[in-house]
C-alpha positions as CSV (number, residue, x, y, z in Angstrom):
1,M,153.6,63.8,105.7
2,T,150.0,65.4,106.2
3,T,147.1,63.9,104.8
4,G,144.9,66.9,105.0
5,A,144.2,70.2,106.5
6,V,141.8,70.6,109.6
7,P,140.0,74.0,109.9
8,S,141.6,76.1,112.5
9,D,137.9,76.3,114.6
10,D,138.2,72.4,114.6
11,I,142.0,72.3,116.1
12,A,140.8,74.7,118.7
13,S,137.8,72.2,119.8
14,L,140.4,69.3,119.7
15,P,142.1,67.5,123.1
16,R,145.7,68.4,123.5
17,A,148.3,65.5,123.2
18,E,151.0,66.2,125.2
19,F,154.1,63.6,125.0
20,A,156.0,63.1,128.3
21,F,156.5,66.4,130.3
22,P,157.9,69.8,128.8
23,G,161.5,69.6,128.0
24,P,164.3,68.0,126.0
25,L,162.2,64.5,126.2
26,R,159.1,66.2,124.8
27,D,160.9,68.2,122.0
28,Q,162.6,65.0,121.1
29,L,159.3,63.0,120.8
30,V,157.5,65.7,119.0
31,A,160.2,66.2,116.6
32,A,159.9,62.2,115.9
33,I,156.0,62.5,115.3
34,L,156.7,65.6,112.6
35,D,159.3,63.9,111.0
36,G,157.0,60.7,110.8
37,S,159.3,58.2,112.8
38,K,156.8,58.2,115.7
39,T,153.8,56.6,114.7
40,S,153.2,54.9,118.3
41,T,153.2,55.7,121.8
42,T,152.8,53.8,125.2
43,G,150.5,55.2,128.5
44,L,149.8,53.8,131.8
45,V,146.1,53.0,132.0
46,I,146.6,54.3,135.5
47,D,147.5,57.6,134.3
48,Y,144.4,57.8,132.3
49,E,142.1,56.6,135.2
50,H,143.9,59.1,137.4
51,A,143.5,62.2,135.0
52,G,139.9,60.9,134.4
53,D,140.4,60.7,131.0
54,P,139.1,58.0,128.6
55,L,141.2,55.9,126.7
56,P,142.2,56.7,123.1
57,S,139.6,55.3,120.5
58,V,140.3,54.5,116.9
59,G,139.5,57.7,114.8
60,S,140.0,60.3,117.6
61,R,142.1,63.1,116.8
62,A,144.3,65.3,118.9
63,V,146.4,68.2,118.8
64,V,149.6,67.8,119.8
65,V,151.7,70.4,121.6
66,D,155.4,71.5,122.1
67,S,157.1,72.3,125.2
68,D,155.8,76.0,125.0
69,G,152.1,74.4,125.1
70,R,151.9,75.7,121.1
71,P,149.9,73.4,118.7
72,V,152.3,72.0,116.3
73,A,150.5,69.0,114.8
74,V,147.3,67.2,114.5
75,I,147.1,63.5,115.1
76,E,144.5,60.7,114.5
77,V,144.4,57.4,116.4
78,T,144.5,54.2,113.9
79,G,144.7,51.5,116.7
80,V,144.6,51.2,120.3
81,R,145.6,47.7,122.4
82,V,145.6,47.4,126.2
83,V,148.3,44.9,127.4
84,P,150.3,43.9,130.3
85,L,153.8,45.6,130.1
86,A,155.2,42.1,129.5
87,E,153.3,41.8,126.2
88,V,154.5,44.9,124.3
89,D,156.2,43.8,121.0
90,L,159.3,45.0,119.0
91,A,157.2,46.3,116.2
92,H,155.6,48.8,118.5
93,V,158.7,49.4,120.4
94,V,160.4,50.3,117.0
95,D,157.3,52.5,115.8
96,E,157.6,54.5,119.0
97,G,160.6,56.1,117.1
98,E,162.7,56.8,120.5
99,G,165.8,54.4,118.7
100,D,165.2,51.5,120.7
101,T,165.9,48.3,119.0
102,S,165.2,45.8,121.6
103,V,162.0,45.6,123.9
104,A,164.5,45.3,126.8
105,G,165.8,48.6,126.0
106,W,162.7,50.3,125.4
107,R,161.4,48.9,128.7
108,A,164.4,50.2,130.5
109,N,163.8,53.6,129.1
110,H,160.2,53.8,129.8
111,E,160.6,52.3,133.4
112,S,163.0,55.2,134.1
113,F,160.4,57.6,133.0
114,W,157.5,56.0,134.7
115,H,159.4,55.9,138.0
116,S,160.7,59.5,137.7
117,A,159.7,62.0,140.5
118,E,157.7,64.0,137.8
119,M,155.5,60.9,137.1
120,R,155.2,59.9,140.5
121,A,154.0,63.2,141.5
122,A,151.8,63.1,138.4
123,L,150.2,59.9,139.7
124,E,150.4,61.2,143.5
125,D,151.7,58.3,144.4
126,P,155.8,58.3,145.3
127,G,156.2,55.0,145.6
128,F,155.0,54.0,142.0
129,T,156.4,51.3,140.1
130,V,155.3,48.9,137.1
131,D,155.8,45.4,136.6
132,D,155.1,42.8,133.9
133,E,151.3,43.1,134.9
134,T,150.9,46.7,134.6
135,P,148.3,47.6,132.1
136,V,149.5,49.7,129.2
137,V,147.7,51.4,126.4
138,L,149.5,51.0,123.0
139,E,148.3,53.7,120.6
140,R,149.1,53.8,117.1
141,F,148.3,57.2,115.0
142,R,149.1,59.0,112.1
143,L,150.1,62.6,111.2
144,V,147.2,64.4,110.0
145,T,148.5,68.0,109.6
146,D,151.7,69.7,110.6
147,L,150.5,73.2,112.2
148,R,153.8,74.8,112.3
149,P,154.0,77.8,110.1
150,A,155.7,77.1,106.5
151,D,159.2,78.8,106.3
């Protein structure tokens, strides 16, 4: 569901939203955004700091890109909370649209991603791990525009 078109020159000026790394997981997450089942995401504060990026802010928009780097959607942030990992709640987990039905299952899946060689390389920390106190960014968003060509 889209709630309004975004002019193409505005799209070019928006930051890119890259979910996971290019590949099957990103494809799954992008599909969930496009079908409306994914309306939240979780990031590591340390990832934002390492990249020199500001934390998301309510009202900001970004262009979601697929595994090939193509713009496929525009999303708008509707909520942001920074909490310790241990405080992630079930409502947020379910709204991530990844099929998790418990916080424990969600956490195991996310820890697997955060402890992956790709993530550790991105953070330039081969021993990086998370624990209950690791600060995470709980972001809620809405789909503004589906940029895929109409069939």
